[in-house]
C-alpha positions in Angstrom: 0.0 1.0 5.4 2.5 0.0 8.7 6.1 -0.6 7.0 9.1 -1.7 8.8 12.2 -0.9 8.5 15.6 -3.0 9.3 17.5 0.3 10.3 20.2 -1.7 12.1 23.2 -0.9 9.8 22.6 3.0 10.9 23.7 1.5 14.6 27.3 3.6 15.4 30.0 2.8 13.8 28.2 3.0 10.6 29.3 2.1 7.0 28.4 2.6 3.7 25.3 0.8 3.6 24.4 2.2 7.2 24.7 5.9 6.0 22.6 5.2 3.0 20.0 3.5 5.0 20.4 6.8 7.3 19.7 9.2 4.8 16.9 7.2 3.5 14.7 6.6 6.7 15.2 10.5 7.5 14.2 11.5 4.0 11.1 9.3 3.8 10.3 10.3 7.4 10.3 13.7 6.2 8.5 13.6 2.7 6.0 10.6 3.8 2.8 11.8 6.3 0.9 8.9 5.1 1.9 5.8 6.3 3.3 4.2 10.1 6.6 3.2 10.6 8.9 1.4 13.0 12.3 1.1 12.8 14.1 -1.8 13.8 17.3 -1.8 15.3 18.7 -5.2 16.6 22.5 -5.4 18.4 23.9 -6.7 21.6 25.9 -3.6 22.6 25.8 -0.8 19.7 23.8 2.1 21.0 20.8 3.7 18.9 22.1 6.8 16.3 21.6 9.7 17.6 18.9 11.9 16.0 17.3 9.2 14.2 14.2 9.5 16.9 14.8 13.6 16.7 11.6 14.6 16.1 9.4 11.9 15.6 5.7 11.9 15.9 3.2 9.4 16.7 3.3 7.8 13.4 6.9 6.4 13.8 7.9 3.3 16.4 11.5 2.7 17.3 11.7 -0.9 18.1 14.9 -2.3 20.1 16.0 -5.8 20.4 19.2 -7.1 21.8 20.1 -10.4 20.3 23.5 -10.8 19.1 23.1 -10.6 15.4 25.1 -13.5 14.4 22.3 -15.7 16.6 19.5 -14.0 14.8 20.8 -14.4 11.4 21.5 -18.0 12.2 17.9 -18.4 13.6 16.4 -16.7 10.5 18.9 -19.1 8.2 17.9 -22.5 9.7 14.1 -21.8 11.2 12.8 -19.2 9.4 12.1 -17.3 12.6 11.4 -15.5 14.7 9.5 -13.3 12.0 10.3 -9.8 11.5 6.1 -9.1 13.0 7.4 -11.3 15.7 10.1 -8.9 16.7 8.5 -5.4 15.6 5.2 -5.7 15.3 2.3 -6.0 12.9 3.5 -4.7 9.3 2.6 -4.8 5.7 5.7 -4.3 4.2 9.0 -5.1 5.4 12.3 -3.2 4.5 15.5 -5.3 4.7 17.6 -2.3 4.1 20.8 -3.6 4.5 20.4 -7.4 2.3 19.5 -9.4 5.2 16.2 -10.8 4.6 14.0 -11.4 7.5 11.4 -14.0 7.3 7.9 -12.7 7.8 4.5 -13.7 8.0 2.5 -12.3 5.9 3.9 -8.9 5.3 5.1 -8.2 1.5 9.1 -7.9 1.0 11.4 -5.4 -0.4 15.2 -5.8 0.0 18.0 -3.1 -1.4 20.8 -4.5 -3.0 23.9 -2.6 -3.1 26.1 -4.9 -5.0 26.5 -8.5 -6.0 30.1 -9.1 -5.1 29.7 -11.9 -2.6 28.8 -14.1 -5.3 31.9 -13.1 -7.5 34.4 -13.0 -5.2 33.2 -15.5 -1.7 36.7 -15.8 -0.8 37.2 -12.1 0.1 33.8 -11.9 2.4 33.4 -12.3 5.8 31.1 -15.2 7.1 28.2 -12.4 9.1 28.2 -10.5 5.3 28.7 -11.4 2.3 28.9 -15.7 2.8 25.8 -15.1 4.8 24.4 -13.7 1.9 25.6 -16.0 -0.6 23.6 -18.6 1.0 20.6 -17.0 1.9 19.6 -14.6 -0.9 19.2 -17.2 -4.0 16.4 -18.7 -2.1 15.0 -15.8 -0.4 15.3 -12.9 -3.7 13.0 -14.5 -5.9 10.2 -14.6 -3.1 10.8 -10.6 -2.2 7.9 -8.5 -3.6 10.6 -6.1 -4.7 14.4 -6.2 -4.9 16.1 -2.4 -5.1 19.3 -2.1 -6.8 21.6 1.4 -6.7 22.5 1.3 -10.4 22.0 -0.8 -13.7 25.5 -2.6 -12.9 23.7 -4.1 -10.0 20.7 -4.6 -11.6 22.2 -6.8 -14.3 24.5 -8.6 -12.2 21.4 -9.5 -9.6 19.1 -11.0 -12.8 22.5 -13.0 -14.0 23.0 -14.6 -10.4 19.3 -15.1 -8.7 16.0 -16.4 -10.1 14.5 -13.0 -10.2 11.5 -11.4 -12.0 12.8 -8.3 -14.0 9.7 -6.8 -13.3 10.1 -7.2 -9.4 14.1 -5.4 -9.8 14.1 -1.6 -9.8 17.0 0.4 -9.8 16.7 3.4 -7.4 20.2 5.3 -7.2 21.4 7.0 -4.1 20.9 10.6 -3.5 23.8 13.4 -2.5 24.3 14.4 1.0 23.8 18.0 0.6 25.5 18.6 3.9 28.7 17.0 2.7 28.8 18.0 -1.0 28.2 21.6 -2.0 28.3 22.8 -5.1 31.8 24.7 -5.9 31.0 28.5 -6.0 34.6 29.6 -6.4 35.9 29.2 -10.5 39.5 29.2 -9.5 
């Protein structure tokens, strides 16, 4: 299978979503040796993340675009293009790892949803993040083939706010970064 992952959120400076995506991508590439991956990065100025390209074999392609993020998101919202396949090449599946769902031609779509705060508190959301998702996700999420929620709470909210088939909404809890968190061995 040809899988494209929007890894733009992993570009520095990384937030929580970027760190989550960074680790999911690294572990997926470490564990899956059957599928081909394209990691899509878009930013006008931000650099590629260090270490993402280290040790990649021929089944992983890095695709770098330099569109202004707001411009690309407006084009997706207004015209439904350019498709992810046009930007990053042919794909069987596109994973919107940061909840910004791109248009696709034929690929199946999977989106990770971290929370629904943008639906509950739009007055606290930035135009390029929460307000964009509030305006686009009600129409786009029901057309996704799968929605990954990071908690049962987020899944319940997603089912409450969006017209989703419960069979397509799955919980996959975040893991633990073993480089950051270690077991305490000192009993005191």
